[in-house]
C-alpha positions in Angstrom: -76.3 -55.1 219.0 -77.3 -51.7 220.3 -77.5 -48.9 217.8 -77.8 -45.2 218.7 -80.7 -44.0 216.6 -81.0 -40.2 216.3 -84.2 -38.9 214.8 -84.7 -35.2 213.7 -87.2 -33.2 211.8 -90.3 -34.9 213.1 -93.0 -32.8 214.8 -96.1 -34.9 214.3 -94.8 -38.5 214.0 -93.6 -39.9 217.3 -89.9 -40.7 217.5 -90.6 -44.1 219.1 -92.8 -45.0 216.2 -89.9 -44.3 213.8 -87.5 -46.3 215.9 -89.8 -49.3 216.2 -90.1 -49.4 212.4 -86.3 -49.5 212.1 -85.4 -52.0 214.8 -86.4 -55.1 212.8 -84.0 -54.1 210.0 -80.9 -53.6 212.3 -78.0 -56.0 211.9 -74.8 -56.5 213.8 -72.8 -54.1 211.7 -73.8 -50.7 210.5 -72.1 -51.3 207.2 -74.3 -54.2 206.4 -77.6 -52.3 206.8 -79.8 -51.9 203.8 -80.4 -48.2 204.1 -82.7 -47.9 201.0 -85.0 -50.6 202.5 -85.2 -48.8 205.8 -85.9 -45.5 203.9 -88.7 -47.0 201.9 -90.3 -48.6 205.0 -90.2 -45.3 206.9 -91.6 -43.3 203.9 -94.7 -45.6 203.9 -95.7 -44.0 207.3 -98.5 -41.6 206.8 -97.5 -37.9 207.2 -93.9 -38.8 206.3 -92.8 -37.3 202.9 -89.0 -37.9 202.7 -86.5 -39.7 205.0 -82.7 -39.1 204.9 -80.6 -41.7 206.5 -76.9 -41.3 207.4 -74.9 -44.0 209.1 -72.2 -42.8 211.5 -69.5 -45.2 212.6 -69.4 -47.2 214.7 -73.1 -47.6 215.9 -75.1 -44.5 215.1 -77.9 -44.1 212.6 -79.1 -40.5 211.9 -82.6 -40.3 210.6 -83.9 -36.9 209.3 -87.6 -36.8 208.5 -89.5 -34.3 206.3 -93.2 -34.5 207.2 -96.2 -33.8 205.1 -98.2 -30.7 206.4 -101.9 -30.5 205.7 -103.0 -27.2 204.2 -106.8 -28.0 204.3 -109.3 -30.6 205.4 -112.0 -31.9 203.0 -115.3 -33.1 204.3 -118.0 -34.8 202.2 -120.8 -36.8 203.8 -118.8 -37.2 207.0 -115.8 -38.6 205.0 -112.9 -36.4 206.1 -109.4 -36.2 204.6 -106.5 -33.8 205.0 -104.6 -32.7 202.0 -101.1 -31.4 201.7 -99.7 -28.8 199.2 -99.0 -31.5 196.6 -102.5 -32.9 196.7 -101.5 -35.9 198.9 -104.5 -37.1 201.0 -103.9 -37.8 204.7 -106.0 -39.4 207.4 -108.1 -37.3 209.9 -108.1 -38.7 213.4 -108.2 -37.4 217.0 -104.5 -36.6 217.0 -104.2 -35.0 213.5 -107.3 -32.9 213.8 -105.9 -31.2 216.9 -102.4 -30.9 215.4 -103.4 -29.2 212.1 -105.8 -26.2 212.4 -106.4 -25.6 208.7 -109.3 -24.4 206.6 -112.2 -26.8 206.1 -113.7 -27.6 202.7 -117.3 -28.9 202.9 -118.3 -30.5 199.6 -122.0 -30.3 199.0 -121.9 -31.1 195.3 -122.8 -34.8 195.2 -121.1 -35.2 191.8 -117.7 -34.5 193.3 -115.5 -37.5 194.4 -112.8 -36.3 196.7 -110.0 -38.4 195.2 -110.8 -37.1 191.7 -111.1 -33.5 192.7 -107.8 -33.0 194.5 -105.9 -31.7 191.5 -108.4 -28.8 191.1 -108.3 -27.9 194.8 -104.5 -28.3 194.9 -104.0 -25.8 192.1 -106.3 -23.2 193.8 -104.6 -23.6 197.2 -101.1 -23.5 195.7 -102.1 -20.1 194.2 -103.5 -18.9 197.5 -100.5 -20.0 199.6 -97.8 -18.7 197.1 -99.6 -15.6 195.7 -102.3 -14.6 198.1 -101.0 -15.9 201.5 -102.8 -13.2 203.6 -106.1 -14.4 202.3 -105.3 -18.1 203.0 -104.2 -17.2 206.5 -107.5 -15.7 207.3 -109.6 -18.3 205.5 -111.9 -20.4 207.8 -114.1 -22.5 205.6 -115.1 -23.2 202.0 -118.4 -24.7 200.9 -118.4 -26.2 197.4 -121.9 -26.3 196.0 -123.0 -27.1 192.4 -121.8 -24.2 190.2 -120.3 -22.1 193.1 -117.9 -21.9 196.0 -118.6 -19.9 199.1 -115.5 -18.9 201.1 -115.9 -17.8 204.7 -113.2 -15.3 205.5 -112.3 -13.6 208.8 -115.1 -11.9 210.7 -117.7 -13.9 208.8 -117.2 -12.2 205.4 -118.7 -14.5 202.8 -117.1 -14.5 199.3 -118.9 -16.1 196.4 -117.1 -17.3 193.3 -118.2 -19.4 190.2 -117.1 -23.0 190.5 -115.6 -22.9 187.0 -113.6 -19.7 187.5 -112.4 -19.9 191.1 -108.7 -19.0 190.5 -109.5 -16.1 188.1 -112.1 -14.7 190.4 -109.8 -14.9 193.4 -107.3 -12.9 191.3 -110.0 -10.3 190.8 -110.6 -10.3 194.6 -106.9 -9.8 195.2 -106.9 -6.7 193.0 -110.1 -5.5 194.6 -108.6 -5.8 198.0 -105.7 -3.6 196.8 -108.0 -0.9 195.6 -110.0 -0.6 198.8 -106.9 -0.6 201.1 -106.3 1.2 203.5 -109.8 2.7 203.8 -111.4 -0.7 203.8 -110.6 -4.4 204.2 -112.4 -7.5 203.2 -113.7 -8.1 206.7 -115.7 -4.8 206.4 -118.1 -6.5 204.0 -120.9 -8.9 204.8 -120.4 -10.5 201.4 -118.5 -10.1 198.2 -120.0 -11.7 195.1 -117.8 -12.2 192.0 -120.0 -14.7 190.1 -121.3 -12.1 187.6 -118.8 -11.4 184.9 -117.1 -8.0 185.1 -118.9 -7.2 188.3 -118.1 -7.2 192.0 -121.3 -7.1 194.1 -120.7 -6.2 197.8 -122.6 -5.4 200.9 -120.9 -3.6 203.7 -121.5 -4.4 207.3 -123.4 -1.8 209.2 -121.1 -2.1 212.2 -117.5 -2.6 211.2 -115.5 -5.0 213.2 
């Protein structure tokens, strides 16, 4: 029996892949379909977060997909993983690396295991995206070393924060950015070092821009 399957909401996952996952579950009557089984099967596809299924008589199945969107890519010893806003790890491959241009986190601290460190990174990036979005949008790369993080911002401005106080020191950076605006912006500095308590150590670029 031919069903008309309408798929919406997907940008990364191919429609044909979704349809091919559904076809084995289709029966003669739309009323006899196990919708929860189809939903669970589709939600096992990587990069799919939530699926909403609506049967429309007589032979139409409406599938609305909400995908997971990576907010960063973690790299440790050539092991690469994307991570979404909820800390869910996603695969990096030829297609996904082109589709999601996000900041890269290079983990040089050998004691860090990616899967065990996602909660910490998730909290920091949720703060950036919700409370400091302009900084996140201009963030290129983060290097996590023992004891410290180095953040590479636009125009090669390097920002140093202590590994144990990343969020607090980014809050200080946010306030610092407000105090220097509009005469200066973060990209006017070669580096900004917040690792020393109650101090902001900066070095301006000789040629701005």
